[in-house]
matplotlib code that plots the C-alpha trace (Angstrom):
import matplotlib.pyplot as plt

x = [9.0, 11.3, 13.4, 15.1, 17.1, 16.9, 19.6, 18.7, 21.7, 22.4, 25.7, 23.6, 23.5, 22.5, 25.3, 27.7, 27.8, 29.1, 29.4, 28.3, 31.2, 33.9, 36.6, 36.2, 39.4, 40.2, 36.6, 33.4, 31.0, 28.3, 30.5, 30.6, 26.6, 26.3, 28.5, 26.9, 23.4, 24.4, 25.3, 21.4, 20.2, 16.8, 17.9, 17.8, 19.0, 20.6, 19.9, 20.6, 18.0, 19.4, 18.1, 18.1, 20.2, 23.1, 25.1, 23.8, 25.6, 28.8, 26.4, 25.1, 28.3, 29.8, 26.8, 27.6, 31.0, 30.4, 27.4, 24.7, 21.4, 20.8, 17.2, 16.5, 14.0, 12.7, 14.8, 12.1, 9.7, 11.9, 8.6, 8.3, 12.2, 11.4, 8.4, 10.1, 13.2, 10.9, 8.5, 11.0, 12.9, 9.4, 9.9, 7.7, 9.5, 11.5, 14.1, 15.0, 18.1, 20.3, 23.7, 25.0, 24.9, 28.4, 28.8, 25.2, 25.0, 23.6, 22.4, 20.3, 18.9, 18.2, 16.4, 14.0, 13.6, 12.5, 10.4, 8.4, 8.0, 7.3, 4.6, 2.8, 3.3, 3.0, 6.1, 8.8, 11.9, 14.8, 14.0, 10.5, 11.0, 14.4, 16.7, 19.9, 22.8, 21.7, 23.3, 22.2, 18.7, 16.9, 12.9, 11.1, 7.7, 5.7, 5.5, 1.7, 1.9, 4.7, 2.1, -0.6, 1.8, 2.9, -0.7, -1.9, 0.8, 0.1, 2.3, 5.9, 7.5, 5.9, 7.2, 10.7, 11.4, 9.3, 7.6, 6.2, 2.7, 3.1, 4.0, 1.4, -1.6, -1.1, -5.0, -4.5, -1.1, 0.5, 3.7, 6.4, 9.6, 13.2, 14.2, 17.8, 18.0, 21.3, 20.4, 21.7, 22.7, 20.5, 22.7, 25.4, 26.1, 27.3, 25.5, 27.4, 25.8, 28.3, 31.8, 32.1, 30.5, 33.4, 36.0, 34.0, 33.9, 37.3, 38.7, 36.3, 37.1, 40.8, 39.9, 36.8, 38.0, 38.4, 37.3, 33.5, 30.8, 31.1, 28.8, 27.3, 29.4, 32.8, 31.7, 30.7, 34.1, 36.4, 34.1, 34.9, 38.5, 38.6, 35.6, 37.8, 36.0, 32.6, 33.8, 34.1, 30.3, 28.4, 27.0, 25.1, 21.3, 19.4, 17.2, 17.7, 16.7, 13.5, 12.8, 13.6, 10.9, 8.5, 9.0, 9.3, 6.2, 2.9, 1.0, -2.0, -5.7, -7.3, -10.8, -11.0, -12.7, -14.0, -12.2, -12.6, -16.3, -17.1, -14.9, -16.9, -19.9, -18.7, -17.6, -20.9, -22.4, -20.4, -18.8, -21.0, -19.5, -17.4, -14.4, -13.0, -12.7, -15.2, -12.4, -11.2, -14.8, -17.0, -19.0, -15.9, -14.6, -16.6, -19.4, -18.1, -15.2, -12.7, -10.4, -11.8, -9.1, -5.3, -3.2, 0.9, 2.1, 5.9, 7.7, 5.2, 3.4, 0.3, -1.6, -5.5, -6.7, -7.5, -3.6, -3.6, -0.8, -1.2, 1.3, -0.3, -1.4, -3.6, -0.4, -2.9, -4.8, -1.0, 0.8, 2.9, 5.7, 8.6, 6.8, 5.4, 7.7, 10.8, 13.7, 14.5, 11.4, 10.4, 14.0, 12.8, 9.6, 11.3, 14.0, 11.6, 8.9, 11.6, 11.2, 7.8, 4.9, 2.8, 4.5, 3.2, 4.9, 6.4, 9.6, 12.2, 10.9, 8.7, 11.5, 13.6, 10.6, 9.5, 12.7, 13.2, 10.0, 11.1, 14.1, 12.3, 8.9, 9.0, 6.2, 6.9, 8.4, 6.4, 4.8, 2.2, 1.1, -2.5, -2.9, -4.6, -5.2, -8.1, -6.7, -4.1, -6.7, -9.2, -6.5, -5.6, -9.1, -9.9, -6.4, -6.9, -10.6, -8.9, -6.1, -8.2, -11.5, -13.5, -16.0, -16.0, -13.6, -13.1, -12.1, -11.2, -10.5, -11.0, -10.1, -11.2, -14.4, -14.7, -18.2, -16.8, -15.8, -18.2, -20.7, -20.0, -20.3, -23.4, -22.6, -23.2, -26.1, -25.7, -24.0, -26.1, -27.3, -25.3, -22.0, -22.5, -23.5, -19.9, -17.9, -17.8, -16.5, -14.5, -13.6, -9.5, -8.0, -10.8, -9.2, -12.4, -14.6, -12.4, -12.6, -16.1, -16.7, -14.4, -16.1, -19.8, -18.3, -16.3, -13.9, -15.6, -13.4, -10.9, -9.0, -9.1, -7.6, -6.9, -5.0, -2.1, -2.7, -4.4, -5.9, -5.4, -1.9, -2.6, -2.5, 0.9, 0.7, -2.7, -1.2, 0.9, -1.8, -4.1, -2.1, -2.0, -5.4, -6.1, -3.8, -5.3, -8.4, -6.6, -7.1, -4.9, -3.7, -3.8, -2.2, -3.6, -0.6, -1.6, -1.2, 1.3, 3.9, 6.4, 5.4, 5.7, 8.7, 10.4, 8.8, 5.3, 4.0, 5.0, 8.7, 7.6, 5.8, 7.4, 4.4, 4.9, 1.4, 0.3, -0.5, -0.4, -1.6, 0.6, 0.2, -0.4, 3.3, 5.3, 5.1, 5.1, 1.6, 1.9, -0.8, 0.8, 0.0, 1.1, 0.3, 2.6, 3.2, 3.9, 5.5, 2.9, 0.0, 0.8, 1.7, -2.3, -2.2, -1.7, -4.9, -7.2, -7.5, -5.9, -4.8, -4.8, -3.7, -1.6, -0.7, 2.7, 2.8, 6.5, 6.1, 4.6, 7.1, 10.4, 8.6, 8.4, 12.2, 13.1, 11.0, 12.6, 16.0, 15.9, 14.3, 17.4, 19.9, 18.1, 16.6, 13.3, 11.2, 12.9, 12.3, 8.5, 8.6, 10.6, 8.7, 5.3, 6.5, 7.7, 4.5, 2.1, 3.8, 3.5, 0.1, -0.8, 0.5, -1.3, -4.7, -3.7, -2.9, -6.4, -8.6, -8.8, -7.3, -10.7, -11.8, -9.1, -6.2, -4.4, -3.9, -2.0, 1.8, 3.5, 3.9, 0.2, -1.8, -5.4, -7.7, -10.1, -12.7, -15.1, -18.3, -18.4, -20.4, -23.3, -22.0, -21.5, -17.9, -18.5, -19.6, -16.5, -14.1, -15.5, -14.9, -11.2, -10.9, -12.5, -9.9, -6.9, -8.0, -8.2, -4.7, -2.8, -2.8, -4.9, -6.6, -8.7, -8.3, -4.8, -1.1, 0.1, 4.1, 5.9, 9.7, 9.5, 8.0, 10.3, 10.6, 9.2, 6.0, 5.7, 6.2, 3.1, 1.1, 1.4, 0.6, -2.5, -3.4, -2.9, -5.2, -7.9, -7.7, -8.4, -11.5, -12.8, -12.4, -14.5, -17.1, -17.6, -17.4, -21.1, -22.7, -24.2, -21.2, -22.9, -25.9, -23.6, -21.5, -22.1, -22.2, -23.2, -21.0, -19.0, -20.4, -18.3, -18.8, -18.8, -17.1, -14.2, -11.6]
y = [15.8, 15.6, 12.2, 12.0, 9.4, 9.2, 6.8, 5.8, 5.4, 5.2, 4.6, 2.5, -0.7, -3.9, -6.2, -3.6, -0.5, 2.5, 0.6, 3.3, 5.7, 2.7, 3.2, 0.8, 1.2, 4.5, 6.0, 5.7, 3.0, 6.1, 7.4, 4.7, 4.6, 8.4, 8.3, 5.2, 7.4, 10.5, 8.3, 6.6, 8.2, 10.1, 10.9, 14.9, 14.6, 12.6, 12.9, 11.4, 10.4, 9.7, 9.5, 12.2, 10.7, 12.1, 9.6, 9.9, 13.5, 12.2, 11.2, 14.8, 16.3, 14.2, 14.8, 18.6, 18.1, 16.6, 18.9, 16.2, 17.1, 15.2, 15.1, 13.8, 11.8, 9.5, 6.5, 3.7, 5.6, 4.9, 5.8, 8.8, 9.7, 9.1, 11.1, 14.1, 14.0, 13.7, 16.2, 18.9, 18.1, 18.2, 14.4, 13.4, 10.2, 8.6, 6.0, 4.7, 3.0, 1.9, 2.9, -0.5, -1.3, 0.2, -1.9, -0.5, -0.7, 3.1, 1.3, -1.2, 1.6, 3.3, 0.3, 0.5, 4.0, 3.5, 0.5, 2.8, 5.7, 4.0, 1.4, 4.5, 2.1, 3.1, 1.2, -1.0, -2.7, -5.3, -6.9, -8.6, -11.4, -12.1, -12.7, -9.9, -10.2, -9.2, -5.4, -4.6, -3.4, -0.5, 0.5, 3.3, 4.6, 7.7, 10.3, 9.7, 6.4, 7.1, 9.3, 7.1, 4.6, 7.3, 8.0, 4.5, 2.2, 0.9, -2.2, -1.5, -3.5, -1.2, 1.7, 0.5, -0.9, 1.2, 0.0, -3.4, -1.5, -0.9, -4.2, -6.0, -3.9, -4.9, -4.7, -0.7, -0.1, -1.1, -3.0, -3.8, -6.0, -5.8, -9.2, -10.3, -12.3, -14.3, -17.0, -18.1, -14.6, -15.1, -16.7, -13.7, -11.2, -7.9, -6.0, -4.8, -6.0, -8.1, -8.0, -10.7, -9.0, -5.9, -8.4, -9.7, -6.2, -4.9, -8.0, -7.4, -3.4, -4.2, -5.6, -2.6, 0.9, 3.3, 6.5, 5.5, 3.1, -0.3, -2.6, -5.5, -7.4, -6.2, -7.2, -10.7, -10.8, -10.6, -13.3, -15.7, -14.9, -15.4, -17.4, -18.3, -14.8, -15.9, -18.2, -15.2, -14.4, -17.3, -18.2, -15.0, -15.3, -12.5, -9.8, -11.1, -7.6, -7.7, -11.4, -10.4, -7.4, -9.6, -12.2, -9.5, -7.7, -8.9, -10.3, -8.1, -9.2, -9.3, -8.3, -6.3, -8.3, -5.4, -5.6, -9.7, -9.0, -6.6, -8.7, -11.6, -9.6, -8.7, -12.4, -14.1, -12.2, -13.5, -16.7, -20.0, -20.1, -17.1, -19.5, -22.6, -24.7, -25.5, -25.5, -22.0, -20.9, -18.6, -21.8, -23.4, -20.3, -18.5, -16.3, -12.5, -13.1, -14.5, -13.9, -14.8, -13.4, -13.3, -10.8, -12.8, -15.2, -15.2, -18.0, -19.5, -16.7, -15.1, -11.9, -10.7, -8.1, -6.2, -6.3, -8.9, -10.8, -15.1, -18.0, -20.0, -23.6, -24.6, -24.2, -24.0, -27.0, -28.7, -27.8, -25.5, -28.0, -25.5, -22.3, -19.4, -17.8, -20.6, -19.0, -21.8, -22.9, -19.3, -19.1, -22.3, -21.1, -17.4, -19.4, -21.2, -18.3, -16.7, -19.4, -20.0, -21.8, -24.0, -25.4, -27.2, -30.2, -31.9, -30.6, -32.0, -31.4, -34.2, -36.6, -35.0, -35.0, -38.7, -39.9, -38.1, -39.2, -43.1, -42.6, -41.7, -43.8, -47.5, -48.3, -45.9, -47.4, -45.1, -41.7, -39.4, -36.2, -33.9, -30.7, -31.7, -34.7, -35.7, -35.8, -38.6, -40.6, -40.4, -41.6, -44.5, -45.7, -45.5, -47.3, -50.0, -50.8, -50.9, -53.1, -55.7, -55.0, -55.0, -51.8, -52.0, -50.0, -49.7, -46.2, -45.5, -41.7, -38.5, -38.8, -35.6, -34.4, -36.9, -39.0, -42.3, -40.9, -38.5, -40.7, -42.3, -39.3, -37.1, -34.6, -36.9, -34.6, -34.9, -38.2, -40.9, -44.3, -46.3, -44.7, -44.8, -48.3, -49.2, -47.5, -49.1, -46.8, -49.3, -48.4, -47.6, -51.0, -53.0, -55.9, -58.1, -56.0, -55.6, -59.8, -59.4, -57.1, -59.0, -62.2, -60.6, -59.1, -62.1, -61.1, -57.6, -55.1, -53.7, -51.7, -50.7, -46.8, -45.7, -43.0, -45.2, -43.2, -39.7, -40.1, -43.7, -45.5, -48.4, -51.5, -53.9, -56.0, -54.1, -52.2, -55.5, -57.9, -55.5, -55.9, -59.8, -59.9, -58.0, -59.7, -63.1, -61.7, -59.9, -56.7, -53.7, -51.8, -48.0, -45.6, -42.0, -40.5, -36.8, -35.4, -38.2, -37.9, -35.5, -34.9, -38.4, -39.2, -38.2, -41.3, -41.1, -43.1, -46.4, -45.4, -45.0, -48.3, -50.3, -51.7, -50.6, -50.1, -51.2, -47.7, -44.3, -40.8, -37.7, -33.9, -30.9, -30.8, -31.8, -28.2, -26.2, -24.2, -25.1, -26.9, -30.9, -33.9, -37.3, -41.0, -43.4, -47.7, -50.7, -50.3, -53.1, -51.5, -48.0, -48.9, -49.3, -45.3, -45.7, -47.7, -45.5, -41.7, -39.7, -36.3, -33.0, -29.4, -28.5, -31.7, -30.6, -27.2, -26.2, -23.9, -26.5, -28.9, -26.8, -26.2, -30.0, -30.3, -27.8, -28.9, -32.8, -31.4, -29.2, -31.9, -34.3, -31.5, -30.2, -31.8, -30.7, -33.9, -34.1, -30.6, -31.2, -34.4, -32.5, -29.3, -31.2, -33.6, -30.2, -28.8, -31.8, -32.0, -28.7, -28.3, -31.7, -30.0, -27.1, -29.3, -30.9, -27.2, -26.1, -29.3, -30.0, -33.7, -35.5, -32.4, -31.9, -34.0, -34.3, -37.4, -38.5, -38.3, -34.8, -33.6, -33.3, -33.7, -33.3, -32.0, -34.8, -33.0, -34.1, -32.9, -31.7, -29.3, -30.1, -28.3, -30.3, -30.8, -28.8, -25.8, -26.5, -26.7, -23.2, -21.0, -22.4, -21.6, -18.1, -17.8, -19.0, -16.2, -13.2, -14.3, -14.8, -18.3, -19.3, -22.4, -25.3, -27.8, -29.1, -28.9, -28.7, -27.8, -26.6, -26.3, -22.6, -22.6, -22.2, -21.5, -17.9, -19.2, -22.4, -19.5, -17.4, -20.5, -21.8, -18.1, -18.6, -21.7, -21.1, -18.1, -19.9, -22.8, -20.2, -18.9, -22.5, -23.6, -20.5, -21.1, -25.2, -24.2, -22.4, -25.2, -22.8, -22.6, -23.6, -20.6, -18.1, -18.7, -14.9, -17.0, -20.2, -23.5, -24.3, -28.0, -30.3, -30.4, -34.0, -36.5, -38.9, -39.0]
z = [-3.2, 0.0, 0.7, 3.9, 5.0, 8.6, 10.7, 14.0, 16.0, 20.1, 22.4, 24.7, 22.7, 24.9, 23.5, 22.5, 23.9, 22.1, 18.8, 16.6, 17.3, 17.4, 15.2, 12.0, 9.5, 10.7, 10.5, 13.2, 12.1, 12.0, 9.2, 7.4, 7.4, 6.8, 3.7, 2.4, 3.0, 1.0, -2.1, -2.2, -5.4, -5.0, -1.2, -0.9, 3.2, 5.5, 9.2, 12.5, 15.0, 18.5, 22.1, 24.5, 26.7, 28.2, 26.9, 23.3, 23.9, 21.7, 18.9, 18.6, 19.0, 16.1, 13.9, 14.2, 13.6, 10.7, 9.4, 10.1, 11.1, 14.2, 15.9, 19.2, 21.2, 23.9, 24.1, 24.1, 21.9, 18.2, 16.1, 17.7, 17.2, 13.5, 13.1, 15.1, 12.7, 9.3, 10.3, 11.3, 7.9, 6.0, 4.5, 1.8, 1.8, 4.5, 4.7, 7.3, 8.2, 11.0, 12.9, 12.8, 9.4, 8.2, 4.8, 3.5, -0.5, -1.6, -4.5, -3.2, -0.8, -4.0, -5.6, -2.8, -2.9, -6.8, -6.2, -3.4, -5.6, -9.0, -7.7, -5.7, -2.4, 1.1, 2.3, 0.7, 1.8, 1.1, 4.9, 4.2, 3.2, 4.1, 0.8, 1.6, 3.8, 7.2, 7.5, 4.2, 5.5, 4.3, 4.4, 2.8, 3.3, 3.2, 5.5, 5.3, 6.7, 9.3, 10.5, 10.8, 12.5, 14.8, 15.8, 16.0, 16.8, 20.4, 21.2, 22.6, 19.7, 17.1, 18.9, 19.1, 16.0, 13.9, 11.0, 12.0, 12.1, 8.2, 7.5, 9.8, 8.4, 4.7, 4.2, 4.8, 3.7, 0.1, 0.8, -1.8, -1.6, -3.3, -3.4, -4.1, -7.4, -5.8, -3.5, -0.4, 0.7, 3.9, 5.8, 5.3, 8.5, 8.0, 10.6, 13.9, 17.3, 19.1, 19.5, 16.8, 14.7, 15.3, 14.7, 11.5, 10.3, 11.2, 9.2, 6.4, 6.1, 5.6, 1.9, 0.9, -0.3, 2.3, 0.5, -0.7, 0.3, -1.1, -3.2, -1.6, -4.5, -3.4, 0.0, -0.8, -3.2, -0.3, 1.8, -1.4, -1.1, 2.3, 3.2, 6.8, 7.9, 8.0, 11.1, 13.0, 13.8, 12.1, 15.5, 15.9, 15.3, 13.0, 14.4, 18.1, 19.4, 17.8, 19.2, 22.8, 22.5, 21.3, 23.9, 26.8, 25.5, 26.9, 24.4, 23.2, 23.9, 20.2, 20.3, 17.0, 14.0, 11.9, 8.7, 8.4, 9.4, 6.7, 4.1, 5.2, 4.7, 1.3, 0.3, 1.0, -1.8, -4.5, -3.0, -1.4, 2.3, 1.4, 1.4, -1.0, 2.1, 4.9, 7.1, 6.8, 6.4, 8.9, 10.0, 11.7, 14.1, 16.6, 14.7, 14.6, 16.8, 14.6, 12.2, 8.5, 6.1, 6.5, 4.6, 5.0, 7.0, 7.8, 9.6, 11.8, 12.5, 10.3, 10.3, 9.6, 7.7, 11.1, 12.0, 14.1, 14.7, 15.3, 16.1, 13.5, 14.5, 11.3, 9.0, 5.4, 6.9, 7.3, 3.9, 5.5, 7.2, 6.8, 7.4, 5.7, 3.1, 3.3, 1.8, 0.2, -1.5, -1.8, -4.1, -5.9, -6.9, -8.4, -10.2, -11.9, -12.4, -14.8, -16.9, -17.1, -15.2, -17.3, -20.5, -23.8, -23.0, -19.9, -18.4, -16.9, -13.2, -13.4, -13.6, -10.6, -8.4, -9.3, -8.8, -5.4, -4.1, -5.7, -3.5, -0.3, -0.3, 0.4, -1.7, -5.0, -7.6, -9.9, -9.7, -11.1, -9.6, -9.3, -7.4, -4.2, -2.1, -3.4, -6.8, -5.4, -3.3, -6.2, -9.0, -6.5, -5.7, -9.9, -10.4, -7.7, -9.9, -12.7, -11.9, -9.7, -12.0, -8.8, -7.8, -3.9, -1.8, 2.0, 3.5, 6.9, 7.6, 5.6, 1.7, 0.4, -1.5, -4.5, -4.8, -3.7, -0.6, 0.7, -0.1, 2.9, 5.2, 6.3, 3.7, 0.7, -1.2, -4.5, -4.3, -6.6, -3.9, -7.0, -6.2, -2.3, -2.1, -3.2, -0.5, 2.8, 6.3, 8.5, 11.7, 12.4, 14.0, 13.8, 11.5, 12.3, 10.4, 7.5, 7.3, 7.7, 4.8, 2.7, 3.3, 2.5, -0.5, -1.8, -4.7, -5.0, -3.0, -5.4, -2.4, 1.3, 1.6, 5.4, 6.6, 8.4, 11.6, 12.7, 16.7, 17.3, 17.4, 15.4, 17.2, 17.1, 14.0, 12.7, 9.5, 8.8, 9.6, 7.5, 4.4, 4.6, 5.1, 1.9, 0.0, 0.8, -0.7, -3.7, -2.5, -2.6, 0.3, -0.2, 2.4, 2.3, 3.4, 2.5, 5.9, 7.2, 4.4, 4.7, 8.4, 10.4, 8.4, 4.8, 3.4, 5.3, 7.9, 6.1, 6.4, 10.5, 10.7, 8.6, 6.1, 2.7, 0.9, -2.5, -3.5, -1.7, -1.7, -0.8, -0.8, 1.5, 3.0, -0.2, -1.7, 1.6, 0.6, -3.6, -5.1, -5.7, -4.7, -5.7, -6.1, -5.6, -5.9, -7.2, -10.9, -12.1, -10.6, -11.9, -15.2, -15.5, -15.8, -19.4, -19.3, -17.1, -17.8, -15.5, -16.5, -16.0, -17.8, -14.7, -13.5, -14.2, -13.5, -12.7, -10.0, -7.3, -9.1, -8.2, -4.8, -4.0, -5.0, -2.8, 0.4, -0.4, -0.5, 2.8, 4.6, 3.4, 4.3, 7.5, 10.7, 9.4, 10.7, 14.1, 14.8, 14.2, 16.8, 19.5, 19.2, 19.1, 22.1, 24.0, 23.4, 23.9, 27.3, 28.5, 27.5, 29.7, 32.7, 31.9, 31.8, 35.1, 37.0, 35.6, 36.7, 33.0, 32.5, 32.0, 29.5, 27.4, 25.9, 22.6, 20.6, 17.8, 16.9, 18.1, 14.9, 14.2, 17.6, 17.6, 20.7, 21.8, 24.1, 26.3, 27.6, 30.8, 33.3, 31.6, 28.3, 25.2, 23.6, 20.6, 22.9, 25.3, 21.9, 20.4, 23.8, 23.7, 20.3, 20.7, 24.1, 22.4, 19.1, 21.4, 22.9, 19.2, 18.5, 15.1, 16.6, 14.8, 18.0, 16.3, 16.8, 13.3, 13.9, 11.5, 10.8, 11.7, 14.8, 17.3, 21.3, 21.1, 19.3, 21.9, 24.7, 23.3, 22.8, 26.3, 27.4, 25.5, 26.8, 30.4, 29.9, 28.2, 30.5, 33.6, 31.4, 30.8, 33.9, 35.6, 32.7, 33.5, 36.8, 36.3, 34.8, 32.1, 29.8, 26.5, 27.7, 28.3, 25.1, 23.2, 19.9, 18.4, 19.1, 16.1, 14.8, 13.0, 8.7, 9.8, 12.1, 10.5, 13.4]

ax = plt.figure().add_subplot(projection="3d")
ax.plot(x, y, z, "-o")
ax.set_aspect("equal")
plt.show()
């Protein structure tokens, strides 16, 4: 089986023309790369792929002089260039390298190639996810996969960057990754893209062997001995070229969901609803015209089984606060995975995380862990009932699937009337209604649980006065901070509003996607945990604990919360301008705080709000935004994502305006309007 390493190189770099033939410690940069490529275990032949432009005659001449086969093709269609070179060399396996990585490590490349072959996958790399220094990039794939990509890829970015089509279509192509076992390498920049990069590499090369390809550990040793060298180019951003091409490329209209629909048909045969969550299921998306299954995510984006790419405004229903595959969280999980997942006794991680929560959450004096928001809210209710020796509870917002809460909604099938009679719904900001309830059932209410904010701002002193009123009746105040925690503020809405509840439930964002929740609160109340039964096999599951610790540490180290507010506010302001531009200000507005805005849609043009929202959702999906009517901002969302979202809104609003003008929007919908599971906000 013939394995060919293909090095792409050209003279016409935008940021640093001629870089691949620049002299680096006595040898052209391209010679460094070719030398390393020839040492890769398993590679049979090394070739260069350049363009047919006259400027690149110099590369062809260098290749001829140095006995390196050179293949030439179109400047913009690098994928075609690779396919041409691989075909001409009769390759069975291809390793993709680039001419701007002079510190390439042959042994890392060899591991990638070995992983590809031994795992019998279609594509393998060390770039996805990002765990290695920028400049050690290598990808390997089968000739069969390359041929499919060459025949089918249509996006300009897919043609220019060769492999995104393979990485993004994971339902079709099997993908493996070689991750680094050494943490904190992702900030290392060893590639050649700018003049500062060249200055950095020149300085580093002086300390490296001149007669062979250096190992990456040798480069690390140089930098650890001379840490000031990192300052030369540490302001440069990773993958700027790819980001630029995506930004300049017109977003494709998504119209193919055939694999999603086929998988849904299959899933419905064995899984009621076809999903584990109502809000992730087919009943919450336009019928037949939406993605139903995702394959992977990165940063603020996700990909579905049809290979469609979306900016994700759902964020897994809000757990994804840092972004998909956050490097710090993933590293913490991998580290713990090497030790074990669930144990026969507790681990120190439980105390480590509990102490962190006590430090950052105002009401937290003691902590217990669960796996989802319903665990935490239900534990709080049981604890409140045990502490007060009372049975009734008041609720406001959404608090999970357990009987005590769901019995207050229209989805109460299966909940005994006796249970339902003990829970009372109250509207947000209605202090008089709370007082009436407390007086109607004197000395019967154990607690009032509420989301301290969702759509609507709390009235001035509402939360403070609510706490005082409840305490006058010896009733506990419980904040459901499953959403607001680690989003409004590190310590939740109670930190933001300055009101400390007796108990609080946290979840979702505290694990950046890992299943973990917490009930925290007053030590005297929490100590009743010793007497009630709140116990679960996976409460101390170690991967989620490690992930949550990593989330908190990152939020304390970096401006995560501020980014959520700033990005969310910018998006909200721009969407408001677009609704004004399209004459939709009376129809669509977003309510709530910037990190989590919720669309409020009013009936218009004879159409129900549900029909208008369904059309808006459909048009956003077509334009590559995964959308449920909320702005669920994450730390990984960037200006490029916001630009994409705003373009999508502009196009969607244009369609919406036209359809409303017909007076027949709802009857013209090509699918049924999406109906709410039940209304809580």
